[in-house]
Backbone bond lengths (Angstrom), bond angles and torsions (degrees), N, CA, C in turn:
res aa  C-N    CA-C-N  psi(-1)  N-CA   C-N-CA  omega(-1)  CA-C   N-CA-C  phi
1 M - - - 1.454 - - 1.483 108.93 -
2 R 1.375 115.19 129.67 1.470 120.83 177.31 1.539 109.46 -105.46
3 V 1.258 118.94 118.17 1.441 122.00 -174.72 1.575 109.63 -109.19
4 G 1.298 115.60 139.53 1.462 120.09 174.79 1.467 107.67 -121.35
5 V 1.359 117.45 125.71 1.442 123.57 -179.73 1.508 108.87 -106.10
6 I 1.359 115.61 125.27 1.425 119.07 -177.42 1.558 105.36 -109.89
7 G 1.370 110.38 108.42 1.486 117.79 -177.31 1.532 111.33 102.79
8 C 1.308 116.05 115.31 1.485 119.65 -174.51 1.544 111.66 -116.02
9 G 1.299 110.36 49.50 1.494 118.27 174.81 1.585 107.04 -81.81
10 H 1.308 119.70 -157.48 1.432 123.90 -175.01 1.578 110.65 -59.42
11 M 1.452 114.57 -48.07 1.444 117.11 -171.84 1.581 108.95 -75.89
12 G 1.305 117.10 -36.51 1.429 118.00 -178.93 1.464 110.43 -68.45
13 T 1.352 118.77 -38.85 1.475 123.16 175.98 1.508 111.00 -65.27
14 A 1.300 116.38 -41.93 1.487 121.05 -179.12 1.555 106.71 -61.85
15 L 1.332 119.64 -42.50 1.428 118.93 176.19 1.527 113.32 -61.97
16 I 1.329 117.77 -46.71 1.456 119.30 176.11 1.472 113.04 -53.60
17 A 1.373 117.67 -47.30 1.416 121.76 -178.54 1.561 109.38 -61.76
18 G 1.318 115.20 -38.80 1.458 113.50 -176.70 1.568 110.56 -71.50
19 L 1.275 118.14 -36.07 1.443 126.25 178.04 1.502 110.19 -59.78
20 V 1.285 113.96 -51.53 1.461 120.32 -178.15 1.605 112.31 -64.88
21 S 1.342 113.35 -31.84 1.477 120.97 176.26 1.528 106.10 -67.16
22 Q 1.322 119.30 -43.08 1.474 120.13 177.48 1.535 114.79 -62.53
23 D 1.398 112.35 -41.97 1.432 117.26 -171.50 1.577 105.19 -150.60
24 P 1.355 117.84 97.58 1.480 120.62 -177.06 1.497 113.93 -59.12
25 K 1.391 115.64 -18.94 1.484 117.32 -175.69 1.557 110.37 -101.06
26 I 1.372 116.42 8.98 1.500 120.84 178.47 1.592 109.72 -54.04
27 D 1.301 115.74 142.78 1.430 120.75 175.06 1.476 111.66 -90.64
28 I 1.369 118.23 107.50 1.476 120.77 -177.03 1.551 109.52 -123.31
29 S 1.384 113.56 133.40 1.480 117.33 178.23 1.481 104.16 -117.46
30 I 1.347 117.96 152.74 1.458 118.49 -179.21 1.515 111.07 -129.23
31 Y 1.341 115.61 147.78 1.445 121.63 -178.66 1.553 103.66 -131.37
32 E 1.403 111.05 112.63 1.496 116.35 -171.42 1.429 105.75 -148.86
33 S 1.421 118.78 138.63 1.434 124.78 -174.04 1.482 111.60 -77.22
34 S 1.276 121.70 -22.24 1.456 126.41 -177.52 1.560 112.44 -89.02
35 P 1.285 120.30 111.69 1.448 121.68 179.00 1.457 113.75 -53.87
36 A 1.392 115.25 -47.86 1.489 120.43 178.06 1.458 111.61 -57.18
37 R 1.239 117.69 -44.76 1.503 119.98 -175.52 1.569 110.61 -69.87
38 R 1.306 114.67 -36.88 1.489 116.81 173.01 1.511 113.00 -61.72
39 A 1.263 112.78 -44.78 1.540 115.18 178.34 1.439 114.50 -63.07
40 E 1.384 116.41 -37.43 1.487 119.23 -179.59 1.478 108.54 -69.87
41 V 1.283 122.67 -42.75 1.513 123.36 -174.11 1.563 107.22 -72.48
42 S 1.345 119.42 -40.05 1.417 120.58 179.56 1.505 111.45 -66.56
43 A 1.248 118.05 -35.27 1.487 121.48 177.38 1.508 110.29 -67.40
44 R 1.306 113.58 -42.93 1.484 118.24 -175.30 1.541 112.47 -71.39
45 F 1.312 117.83 -39.88 1.499 123.23 -168.93 1.553 112.66 -115.83
46 A 1.300 118.19 -1.72 1.421 119.94 -176.96 1.472 112.51 60.91
47 T 1.292 120.69 40.32 1.466 121.85 179.42 1.487 109.33 -86.55
48 T 1.350 113.46 167.77 1.488 118.22 177.30 1.516 108.67 -90.97
49 D 1.289 117.21 121.29 1.514 122.15 -178.90 1.498 110.57 -81.09
50 C 1.373 118.91 104.54 1.412 120.43 173.18 1.553 115.57 -91.14
51 G 1.338 112.24 11.54 1.420 116.04 178.22 1.543 115.50 55.47
52 T 1.335 117.51 -119.50 1.463 121.14 174.47 1.496 108.10 -128.36
53 D 1.345 115.52 36.91 1.448 123.84 179.65 1.481 112.95 -99.47
54 P 1.326 124.62 91.71 1.431 124.82 -173.61 1.527 112.89 -67.06
55 A 1.300 120.53 -22.64 1.480 118.17 176.14 1.525 110.90 -73.63
56 L 1.258 116.91 -35.27 1.539 121.72 179.01 1.535 107.96 -70.10
57 L 1.309 115.99 -38.03 1.518 118.60 -177.74 1.516 108.16 -69.36
58 C 1.258 119.57 -45.09 1.466 124.30 -178.36 1.501 111.76 -65.96
59 K 1.346 116.48 -34.80 1.501 121.94 178.41 1.478 109.49 -67.37
60 N 1.289 120.37 -33.87 1.487 127.64 -169.82 1.568 111.08 -90.65
61 T 1.306 120.49 -5.43 1.500 119.82 -170.17 1.508 115.40 -132.50
62 D 1.313 113.48 155.27 1.537 124.60 174.72 1.509 108.66 -106.90
63 V 1.301 118.53 -29.58 1.427 122.87 179.43 1.538 109.80 -128.59
64 L 1.315 120.36 130.39 1.401 126.80 174.52 1.514 112.12 -110.35
65 V 1.373 114.63 130.24 1.426 120.18 -178.09 1.542 107.41 -113.85
66 L 1.379 114.90 119.94 1.418 120.78 177.73 1.505 111.11 -83.33
67 A 1.270 121.19 111.08 1.417 124.20 -179.16 1.479 113.30 -125.86
68 V 1.336 117.64 30.82 1.413 124.47 -177.99 1.539 109.45 -91.84
69 K 1.323 117.55 172.88 1.417 121.41 173.42 1.495 112.55 -67.69
70 P 1.291 124.51 141.38 1.514 123.01 -178.24 1.582 108.56 -54.88
71 A 1.265 119.52 -35.80 1.524 122.81 -176.18 1.582 109.31 -65.38
72 D 1.335 114.36 -22.13 1.520 118.28 -178.16 1.485 112.65 -94.00
73 L 1.319 119.14 -7.14 1.440 121.15 -174.74 1.534 115.10 -55.43
74 Q 1.317 115.55 -46.43 1.486 117.44 -176.67 1.545 112.87 -57.72
75 S 1.381 114.04 -45.59 1.438 116.60 -177.14 1.496 112.05 -69.49
76 V 1.327 117.45 -40.47 1.420 122.88 177.30 1.556 110.55 -60.59
77 A 1.277 114.64 -45.27 1.505 119.74 -174.79 1.536 108.31 -67.15
78 A 1.376 119.52 -30.93 1.405 119.95 -178.94 1.475 111.86 -64.69
79 V 1.343 115.27 -38.63 1.564 118.53 -178.47 1.476 109.22 -79.93
80 L 1.331 119.59 -27.59 1.497 120.15 -174.80 1.519 111.65 -81.31
81 R 1.337 115.61 -39.17 1.415 118.44 -173.66 1.510 117.29 -46.98
82 P 1.269 118.98 -52.21 1.478 119.18 -176.61 1.529 115.62 -61.08
83 H 1.350 117.02 -13.41 1.455 119.59 179.38 1.492 116.68 -112.51
84 L 1.354 117.05 6.08 1.376 121.33 179.87 1.570 110.20 -77.00
85 G 1.329 113.52 142.99 1.475 117.29 175.41 1.557 107.89 -120.26
86 S 1.310 114.70 -115.45 1.475 119.25 -178.99 1.538 112.99 -99.53
87 Q 1.402 116.80 18.45 1.454 117.13 178.53 1.481 116.87 -61.17
88 L 1.333 120.56 143.47 1.363 125.71 169.36 1.559 107.61 -79.97
89 V 1.356 115.77 129.36 1.429 123.06 -178.37 1.533 109.19 -105.67
90 I 1.328 113.19 127.54 1.516 117.87 179.44 1.556 104.31 -119.48
91 S 1.395 111.35 125.55 1.500 114.76 -179.77 1.575 109.08 -104.76
92 L 1.286 112.38 136.41 1.500 122.89 173.84 1.592 108.55 -104.41
93 L 1.283 118.52 9.95 1.521 123.06 -170.83 1.487 108.77 -82.70
94 A 1.339 112.18 120.39 1.480 114.51 175.58 1.472 116.95 -76.85
95 G 1.311 117.22 135.69 1.425 120.73 179.45 1.541 115.90 85.30
96 V 1.330 118.00 3.26 1.478 121.30 -178.31 1.385 110.09 -116.03
97 T 1.404 120.24 118.21 1.455 127.71 -173.58 1.489 112.21 -72.10
98 Q 1.311 113.45 161.44 1.491 118.89 179.24 1.575 107.17 -64.65
99 D 1.284 116.05 -43.60 1.527 116.84 -178.10 1.518 109.78 -60.00
100 R 1.303 121.93 -35.95 1.425 119.85 178.12 1.497 113.89 -68.25
101 I 1.330 118.67 -40.13 1.412 120.72 178.90 1.597 109.73 -69.01
102 M 1.326 115.01 -35.52 1.482 122.37 -179.93 1.520 107.05 -59.14
103 Q 1.385 107.63 -50.61 1.506 112.25 -178.88 1.551 116.30 -60.65
104 L 1.315 114.63 -44.48 1.481 119.11 -178.54 1.572 111.13 -68.93
105 L 1.369 118.88 -33.72 1.449 117.92 -174.56 1.533 111.06 -98.44
106 G 1.365 119.15 -11.57 1.433 119.51 -178.31 1.482 116.98 71.36
107 T 1.415 116.27 30.11 1.445 118.24 -179.21 1.526 105.78 -141.50
108 K 1.357 115.58 149.22 1.470 124.52 178.53 1.479 109.32 -91.78
109 Q 1.340 121.58 -7.27 1.427 122.90 -171.27 1.580 108.47 -93.12
110 V 1.273 117.37 71.84 1.400 124.62 -175.33 1.579 111.98 -126.46
111 V 1.329 113.17 121.01 1.493 118.70 175.49 1.519 105.32 -110.19
112 R 1.288 112.04 144.55 1.524 119.03 -177.06 1.525 105.61 -116.04
113 Y 1.387 114.47 135.45 1.480 122.34 175.80 1.545 107.12 -114.02
114 M 1.265 116.36 155.02 1.448 124.47 169.18 1.566 106.47 -138.91
115 P 1.410 112.12 92.87 1.459 117.25 178.87 1.566 108.95 -93.82
116 S 1.329 112.64 -164.01 1.508 119.23 179.14 1.510 110.01 -141.84
117 L 1.275 117.61 179.42 1.553 120.56 176.85 1.505 111.32 -56.56
118 A 1.383 118.20 -26.09 1.494 122.11 -176.30 1.496 110.20 -65.68
119 A 1.346 116.76 -14.90 1.474 119.36 179.57 1.527 110.61 -56.92
120 A 1.365 116.15 -30.33 1.520 120.57 178.97 1.471 110.69 -57.80
121 V 1.386 121.85 -25.04 1.397 122.32 -177.21 1.570 108.35 -116.88
122 G 1.253 115.58 13.49 1.511 122.37 178.14 1.473 112.96 66.44
123 K 1.332 118.29 34.30 1.459 126.14 -176.36 1.489 116.04 -125.70
124 A 1.362 113.29 16.13 1.510 115.71 -174.28 1.568 109.14 -81.08
125 L 1.352 113.36 153.67 1.464 119.09 163.41 1.507 104.83 -88.14
126 V 1.423 114.28 121.33 1.451 117.99 -172.75 1.569 106.75 -113.08
127 G 1.314 111.02 108.59 1.482 115.94 173.50 1.591 107.16 -69.27
128 V 1.398 113.13 136.13 1.416 117.88 -173.07 1.558 100.64 -131.17
129 S 1.354 113.53 126.59 1.449 120.82 176.00 1.499 107.72 -122.82
130 L 1.385 118.95 120.51 1.335 128.34 176.97 1.496 114.11 -90.90
131 P 1.345 121.35 149.53 1.502 119.92 172.57 1.562 108.42 -63.93
132 D 1.351 112.48 161.56 1.418 118.19 -176.22 1.552 115.61 -60.24
133 D 1.280 117.16 -30.76 1.442 123.93 -176.78 1.570 112.70 -101.79
134 A 1.271 117.93 24.55 1.469 126.26 -175.01 1.570 106.13 -62.16
135 N 1.312 115.80 137.34 1.482 121.75 174.98 1.570 107.96 -101.31
136 E 1.336 115.40 179.28 1.418 120.39 -176.25 1.517 112.62 -67.21
137 Y 1.282 117.82 -30.44 1.480 120.16 176.87 1.569 109.67 -63.38
138 M 1.300 116.82 -47.29 1.444 120.72 179.59 1.538 111.05 -61.98
139 R 1.323 115.99 -44.48 1.465 118.03 -177.24 1.526 109.02 -65.81
140 H 1.307 120.99 -43.97 1.455 126.51 178.13 1.515 110.29 -62.75
141 T 1.339 119.95 -43.26 1.441 122.25 -179.96 1.505 112.87 -66.19
142 A 1.319 112.62 -43.93 1.479 120.70 178.68 1.450 113.79 -59.84
143 E 1.406 115.17 -40.87 1.416 119.62 177.45 1.489 115.68 -67.50
144 R 1.343 113.80 -41.46 1.472 121.43 -176.61 1.573 109.47 -64.75
145 I 1.336 117.48 -41.32 1.435 120.73 -176.59 1.562 108.76 -77.89
146 A 1.342 115.03 -31.93 1.529 115.86 175.92 1.551 110.02 -64.04
147 Q 1.346 114.22 -35.24 1.548 116.56 -177.16 1.508 109.82 -65.57
148 A 1.407 122.55 -14.40 1.359 123.34 176.45 1.561 109.47 -74.66
149 L 1.343 116.91 -12.85 1.505 120.48 179.39 1.481 110.61 -107.77
150 G 1.377 117.40 -21.94 1.420 120.28 -177.99 1.564 111.52 159.95
151 T 1.366 114.35 -130.02 1.471 121.32 -176.50 1.510 110.16 -110.90
152 P 1.376 116.42 116.49 1.464 119.19 -177.90 1.566 114.41 -71.96
153 L 1.271 116.81 143.56 1.468 119.70 174.84 1.520 104.63 -131.42
154 F 1.339 117.40 109.23 1.461 123.25 179.13 1.468 108.73 -74.17
155 V 1.301 118.64 124.49 1.496 125.27 175.51 1.488 112.98 -143.37
156 P 1.305 119.88 149.59 1.481 123.48 173.63 1.515 106.70 -59.41
157 E 1.336 118.18 149.81 1.452 120.80 -176.13 1.542 113.78 -57.58
158 K 1.360 117.38 -32.62 1.422 124.26 -179.83 1.557 111.18 -56.73
159 L 1.389 117.21 -23.70 1.407 123.32 -179.49 1.508 114.81 -91.52
160 M 1.308 117.72 0.20 1.414 120.18 -174.10 1.539 109.71 -66.79
161 P 1.323 122.86 -34.11 1.429 123.55 175.43 1.559 111.01 -62.43
162 A 1.332 117.05 -34.25 1.490 119.93 174.76 1.398 110.56 -66.00
163 V 1.375 118.71 -43.13 1.486 122.22 178.14 1.604 108.72 -59.57
164 T 1.280 113.08 -44.32 1.516 117.24 178.63 1.527 108.57 -55.92
165 G 1.322 120.84 -49.68 1.424 123.32 177.71 1.491 117.22 -59.76
166 L 1.350 115.34 -38.02 1.462 121.70 -177.18 1.598 111.09 -80.48
167 S 1.364 114.96 -42.11 1.472 119.60 -173.85 1.471 112.12 -111.71
168 G 1.313 118.15 -62.74 1.431 120.04 -175.60 1.524 117.02 -50.11
169 S 1.328 112.23 -49.47 1.508 121.00 177.46 1.607 108.37 -91.28
170 G 1.399 113.07 -34.68 1.439 118.47 -174.59 1.559 114.50 -54.85
171 I 1.253 114.84 -33.35 1.514 116.63 -178.70 1.511 108.24 -61.08
172 A 1.370 121.82 -33.60 1.437 124.20 176.00 1.493 110.69 -63.23
173 F 1.334 115.48 -38.57 1.512 118.73 177.74 1.468 111.32 -64.60
174 V 1.355 118.11 -37.52 1.422 118.33 173.08 1.528 114.89 -63.16
175 F 1.403 116.73 -40.81 1.426 119.88 171.08 1.534 112.91 -53.18
176 E 1.291 114.21 -46.12 1.491 120.47 179.36 1.529 110.85 -59.57
177 F 1.323 116.97 -42.88 1.522 122.62 179.69 1.523 108.67 -62.63
178 V 1.336 116.22 -47.54 1.490 118.53 -176.88 1.482 108.93 -62.13
179 H 1.319 118.58 -39.82 1.483 122.69 -176.54 1.555 104.18 -66.02
180 A 1.315 117.03 -42.44 1.524 118.92 -178.19 1.559 109.60 -62.54
181 L 1.322 116.45 -40.97 1.485 118.32 175.83 1.481 113.29 -59.21
182 C 1.353 114.69 -41.60 1.413 119.18 176.61 1.459 114.99 -60.46
183 L 1.374 115.44 -44.23 1.435 120.44 176.99 1.495 111.82 -59.90
184 G 1.318 118.77 -42.85 1.428 121.61 178.99 1.577 110.67 -61.54
185 A 1.347 115.37 -41.96 1.476 118.67 -179.29 1.549 107.94 -66.60
186 V 1.353 117.51 -37.61 1.512 118.45 176.56 1.545 112.67 -60.84
187 Q 1.360 112.27 -39.19 1.409 114.66 -179.82 1.482 112.28 -68.65
188 A 1.371 116.48 -24.64 1.516 123.99 179.20 1.561 111.06 -85.80
189 G 1.387 114.17 -4.47 1.529 116.33 172.08 1.522 113.95 120.41
190 M 1.361 121.20 -5.00 1.471 119.69 -176.79 1.521 109.59 -88.68
191 S 1.331 118.26 159.77 1.425 118.26 168.32 1.494 110.79 -75.65
192 Y 1.352 114.25 160.26 1.477 118.01 -177.21 1.543 112.59 -66.15
193 D 1.388 116.27 -36.88 1.449 120.39 -179.83 1.479 109.87 -63.27
194 A 1.255 116.28 -49.83 1.516 122.76 178.19 1.548 112.13 -56.33
195 A 1.348 112.12 -43.54 1.435 121.75 -177.57 1.573 108.91 -65.35
196 L 1.336 116.78 -40.51 1.421 120.22 -179.17 1.493 112.11 -65.98
197 T 1.395 115.23 -42.55 1.468 116.58 176.25 1.579 112.31 -62.00
198 G 1.285 115.37 -37.40 1.426 118.84 -179.79 1.468 111.23 -74.29
199 A 1.387 118.45 -36.43 1.516 117.79 -179.18 1.503 111.32 -67.84
200 V 1.383 115.57 -37.53 1.457 118.04 -179.26 1.564 108.18 -65.65
201 T 1.291 117.77 -40.47 1.442 122.77 -178.94 1.568 109.34 -63.38
202 V 1.312 116.20 -42.31 1.461 121.68 178.45 1.548 107.49 -61.63
203 L 1.316 113.80 -44.12 1.499 117.19 -177.79 1.509 110.12 -59.83
204 E 1.343 114.38 -47.26 1.502 119.49 -179.69 1.507 109.17 -62.33
205 G 1.279 119.97 -40.57 1.445 121.64 179.35 1.559 114.01 -63.80
206 A 1.354 115.60 -40.98 1.419 120.84 179.13 1.500 110.40 -67.66
207 A 1.292 118.29 -39.39 1.476 123.87 179.14 1.606 109.13 -63.60
208 A 1.333 113.77 -44.81 1.499 119.19 178.51 1.520 111.58 -61.20
209 A 1.313 112.72 -42.51 1.528 116.94 -178.93 1.480 112.02 -64.12
210 L 1.387 116.73 -42.95 1.443 118.50 177.22 1.555 111.86 -65.44
211 R 1.286 116.19 -39.10 1.479 117.66 -172.12 1.492 107.31 -76.99
212 E 1.277 122.53 -42.45 1.494 124.78 -171.92 1.444 113.54 -77.87
213 N 1.386 117.88 -38.30 1.428 122.91 -176.66 1.519 113.54 -82.53
214 G 1.344 114.27 -25.44 1.425 120.60 -176.34 1.517 118.87 63.03
215 E 1.330 114.42 17.87 1.411 121.32 179.81 1.625 115.02 -86.59
216 H 1.213 116.81 156.91 1.474 121.37 178.58 1.503 107.53 -68.47
217 P 1.329 118.74 142.56 1.421 120.86 -178.25 1.553 115.54 -52.84
218 V 1.308 112.70 -37.40 1.492 118.93 178.11 1.482 112.01 -63.71
219 A 1.386 115.41 -38.21 1.427 115.91 179.39 1.559 112.41 -65.00
220 L 1.309 117.28 -36.44 1.455 122.30 176.76 1.511 110.40 -70.48
221 L 1.354 115.79 -38.51 1.435 118.11 174.87 1.497 115.04 -57.78
222 S 1.306 115.51 -39.32 1.478 119.79 -178.24 1.548 107.68 -69.08
223 K 1.252 118.91 -21.09 1.503 118.79 179.76 1.518 110.53 -77.27
224 V 1.243 117.33 -27.87 1.474 124.57 178.89 1.497 116.95 -82.06
225 I 1.330 114.24 -36.21 1.438 122.55 -179.91 1.464 113.26 -80.86
226 S 1.357 117.69 120.54 1.470 124.39 177.44 1.534 109.92 -116.82
227 P 1.269 119.23 151.38 1.458 124.58 -175.73 1.565 109.00 -52.57
228 A 1.328 114.28 131.93 1.476 123.22 175.38 1.492 112.81 51.41
229 G 1.332 117.87 28.67 1.471 123.07 -177.69 1.508 113.75 -96.98
230 T 1.331 113.79 -174.70 1.515 119.52 -176.59 1.520 111.10 -72.74
231 T 1.314 119.65 -33.05 1.515 119.49 -177.14 1.570 110.86 -68.27
232 I 1.279 116.06 -46.39 1.446 121.06 -179.61 1.564 111.12 -57.47
233 A 1.326 112.08 -36.38 1.462 117.33 -178.85 1.578 110.98 -65.17
234 G 1.319 113.33 -39.93 1.455 119.99 176.11 1.462 114.79 -72.17
235 V 1.361 116.58 -39.76 1.489 120.42 177.47 1.422 112.19 -62.66
236 E 1.353 115.25 -39.66 1.466 119.47 177.87 1.496 112.52 -56.45
237 Q 1.343 115.35 -40.73 1.505 118.42 178.79 1.544 109.48 -64.92
238 L 1.378 117.42 -42.74 1.423 117.37 179.39 1.555 113.58 -58.21
239 H 1.317 111.32 -40.39 1.483 115.27 179.86 1.552 111.41 -68.83
240 R 1.363 111.74 -38.44 1.455 118.39 -178.19 1.522 111.50 -59.59
241 H 1.287 116.50 -40.78 1.467 125.20 -178.40 1.445 115.72 -90.38
242 G 1.334 118.46 5.71 1.480 121.56 174.31 1.501 117.02 77.80
243 F 1.269 116.23 32.29 1.539 122.96 -178.87 1.512 107.78 -52.63
244 D 1.279 119.31 -64.57 1.497 122.52 -174.91 1.534 109.90 -52.90
245 A 1.222 116.11 -51.28 1.496 119.93 -176.50 1.570 112.06 -62.60
246 A 1.364 115.04 -36.91 1.430 118.31 -178.28 1.520 113.19 -70.77
247 V 1.339 115.47 -40.22 1.515 121.30 179.18 1.526 105.87 -67.10
248 A 1.325 118.54 -47.65 1.481 119.54 -179.79 1.502 113.74 -58.58
249 A 1.356 114.34 -42.66 1.378 122.35 175.82 1.494 115.56 -59.02
250 A 1.385 114.07 -41.56 1.495 121.72 179.28 1.535 109.55 -61.37
251 V 1.366 114.93 -46.91 1.470 119.00 179.04 1.504 112.84 -58.48
252 T 1.349 111.50 -52.14 1.555 115.14 -177.04 1.493 112.13 -63.89
253 A 1.401 118.47 -36.70 1.449 120.88 176.48 1.502 111.72 -60.19
254 A 1.355 117.12 -47.07 1.397 121.84 177.42 1.570 112.00 -59.86
255 A 1.361 116.75 -41.01 1.448 119.96 177.63 1.494 112.20 -67.61
256 D 1.277 118.64 -37.44 1.466 123.22 178.11 1.525 110.40 -63.89
257 R 1.332 113.46 -43.54 1.492 118.21 -179.44 1.553 110.09 -69.32
258 A 1.340 119.25 -35.64 1.425 118.71 172.37 1.458 113.85 -63.48
259 R 1.346 119.86 -35.45 1.441 124.43 -179.92 1.502 106.89 -70.66
260 E 1.263 120.69 -35.31 1.551 124.08 176.05 1.492 108.50 -64.24
261 L 1.290 121.78 -42.72 1.443 125.03 -176.81 1.478 111.91 -67.23
262 E 1.381 118.28 -25.19 1.416 119.94 -179.40 1.466 113.52 -88.36
263 S 1.328 117.08 -11.17 1.485 120.15 -177.30 1.508 112.68 -80.17
């Protein structure tokens, strides 16, 4: 598989790093406006530098990944379109629908991703939306490339805003929760640095328990809460201050905003 990455910012570079980690011999070409950035990425990952030559990029690739800023899509599409053949196009652009990309590029072979900041460490939940007429090759290729960023989750495009609320924006809500845990531990006498180390470990342990046991969160919660104990005292405060409602509202607000940006 020959992959072309258009745009070598944070997300494009994260994808390249993940692909190279999967297969050190993978054939990757890059298309990037900054000569310094092209040189840096090419030296780090031994990619083929196509400069700003769309014909060379398309000639060298079977899959094209759009990792530019949404505001730059129209200008990039204008120079790419005349040189596109049968390449599969994968978009990492937030807030840009498949139909819009298909229209600008003149191709129906467009897959849409919704990753998160965790892609930088290969741990993102990656929403993957296939076109209606996708074949097995497209699905397999989309899954393989998404795995370079984390864990693929196939959803219809209408659910991409929900994935944004859960993952793309949701990771920020997790950071807020970890910070709040640390503040509570500081109030109880710990230093913030020690609390942060502990909170991250607690988060990792909770995630592992959920993943490995396959149990419902409430079932695991019931195993921690004992009558008149410490945990129920803390959970009571979460409920009293609207924790569940606040988190659910944050996810739905982010999803609603994502939906607005696509309209």
